[in-house]
C-alpha positions, 0 to 999 in steps of 0.5 A: 452534541452541538447545540443552537446555543453555541451557534447563537453565541457565534452569531452574536460575535459575527454581528460585532464583526469579531468572527465571520462564520464561513459557509460550507463552500468557503470553509472547504476552499480554505481547508483545501488551500491549507492542505497544499502544505498539510504538515506545515499547516496541520495545527491550523487545519485541525483548529479550523475544523474544530472551530467549524464543529463548534459553530455549526451542527454536524450536518454541516460536514455532510458530504465532506466527512473525510475532513473530520477523519483526518484528525484524531481529535475529531474521529468520534464526530467523523463516525457520527457524520458517516453514520448520518450519511451512511447510505451515500458513502462511497466504499472507500469511506466505509472502509475508513469508517470501519478502520476508525471504529477499530482505532477507537476500540469500538469493535461492535460498530466495527463489525457492523460496518464490516458486515455492511461492506460484505453486503455491498460486495466489497469482498468481491471487488477486493478479496482478502483485503479486510479478512480477519482484520475485525478480529484483531485483539491487541496485546498489552505489550506495545512498542512506544517510539517518538512517532510509532506505536506498534501492537500485535495480536494477542494470538501471535505474541511470540512472533509479534514481539520479535517482528516489532523489536527492530522498530528503532531503525524504522524511526531513525530512517523516516526522521532522517528521510523526511524530518518533520514532514511525517504524521505525528503519530503512526500506529502499526498493528500486526494481525493474525492473518495472511494477505494484503494489509489495509491502512487508514488513508484518511487518518494518515497514520495507521495500518493493519499488517497481516503477518501470519505468513512470516516466521521468527527469523531475521530475514522475515523481520528485516523484510517486515520492517522494510514493508513498514517503511513502504507503508509509512511512504504511503502515509507521507505521500497521501498528505501531499495528495489530499486535494489533487487525488479525490478522483476515484477514476484515477486510482488505478494509475495512481496506485501503479506509480504509488506502489512502485515508489513506496518499494523504491523507498523500501529498497533504500531503507534496506540499503540494497537499491542496486540488488533490488533494481536488478531483481525488479527489472527481472521480475518485470521481464517475466510479467511484461513478456508474458502479456498477462495484461496490457499496459493500459490494464495495469494503468487503468485497472490496477486492482483487477490486475493485482488480485487476478495475479495475486501471486505474481510480482506486480509490485516488483514490476511497478518498482522497475518502472520507478527505477526507470524514472530514476534513470531518466530524470535523476534521484533528486527529481524523483525523490522530490516528487511528492513534496513538490505538489504544493508548487503546482497550485493550478493542478486539479488531478493526479494525472495532470500533476504527473504530466506537468512534473515529468513532462510526459503522460504516464502511458508514454513513460510506461511504453518507453520502460517496457521497451527497455525491459523487453530489449534488455531481457530484464536486467543486464547486470544479472549474475547467473548463479545456482539458487535452487539446489533441488527440484522435483514433483512431489504429487501430481494428478489430473488437476494439480502438480505439487513440487518440492524445492530446496534453495540457497535463499528464502523464496516466494513462489510466484515472486522469485520463481517463474515456471514456463511450459514447453511453449514458454507460456507462464504458469500461475503458481502458488505456495503450499505452506502459509509462509511467504519466504522458504528455503525448503518449500513447496509450490503448486500449479495446474497440471499441464500437457507438457514434456518439460518445464522451464524454470527461472529463479530471481533473487536480488542480483542473482538469476538461475535458469534450468529445465525440468523434464516431466516425462 
């Protein structure tokens, strides 16, 4: 693709003093410096990268393939560079390669990389994250906004069309919130599956939402579009983080803050910050008082905690921490967290930046937050109200118990509903139906030797506590 002729021409220019060819280190340093203001320098960064492609063989980018993957114009070269160095690629870069092939509609290559990820044990580390994503079959009907392009799987045509029908509101919000400091093109893909939704953290503008657990209902559409805003927050912040967050050993502490912050923005989008604050604090109380995990674990082993307690409100717990930061430092300080990164050119790591910006270590802030949540027993502003109107055992055996409930609000088992045994030990519960939010639903848990259950239900600013006798 890149011949020695182009290199020779560049060498000739260099002899005339017109263009000095940068070596790899000089290029990377310049690219990193410009990336401190990624949005403002986008054109310069892209042109610099394309210039280096024209002046050098592709091997020049070995070890820094991720630079190519940040621009749509260099995605084919990114794939080639990754393939040339595939035996040395970190799992995260392999996932990005997989998603890039999907973006380029090269499904054969995408499935090959997906198979390689399974072989390398990715699904054991991150179960269900990429499940069925390689089977994505886009419909011809798309949403085309000024920034967002959304498409849905052919197998969920009616649902997909309904869920993207409100995307104008999403565009209006992000333009008002961040102006020109957002990706120029954002791609949202709706996949016929359930579970966590991956996004391309390098291209910085593409996500694969699993929507099989949504219904054709207004509450579900509003919730889905708010999750799209959550994901776009990740796109926004990743551009600022490019240089100070390439260290994989900091990924967990970053994700705890990152996910809570994105949920904080989501609450702003749905205009329910006060209500969601109460809900998040109540969820955090159930998580923290149960001692399911230590604070160091949620800081240092975020993904393990998340997947170990997949049906628990881990994201809501992180959101509670973000609201604590807003109380402590103010809205403007928190809102400016990401865009202030260029003001700290000396920072070399995520944890260093957080400590400089807030003046305290993450674990110290988390400890202060936990003490407040435990002492307040969640939120002092909770309103006691009947939420569940019917609750009974529908099936029980030596292994599992299945309950049926009816509710005034759509609930998500394990996120809105918490069940304790008679010794007040939190039980792990899951929904029976695939749908996430149910007013009339079922939930299951392991059978336990207990005389009664203590049920706690949280929905926005409301809470409901009651006992259920098992015998």
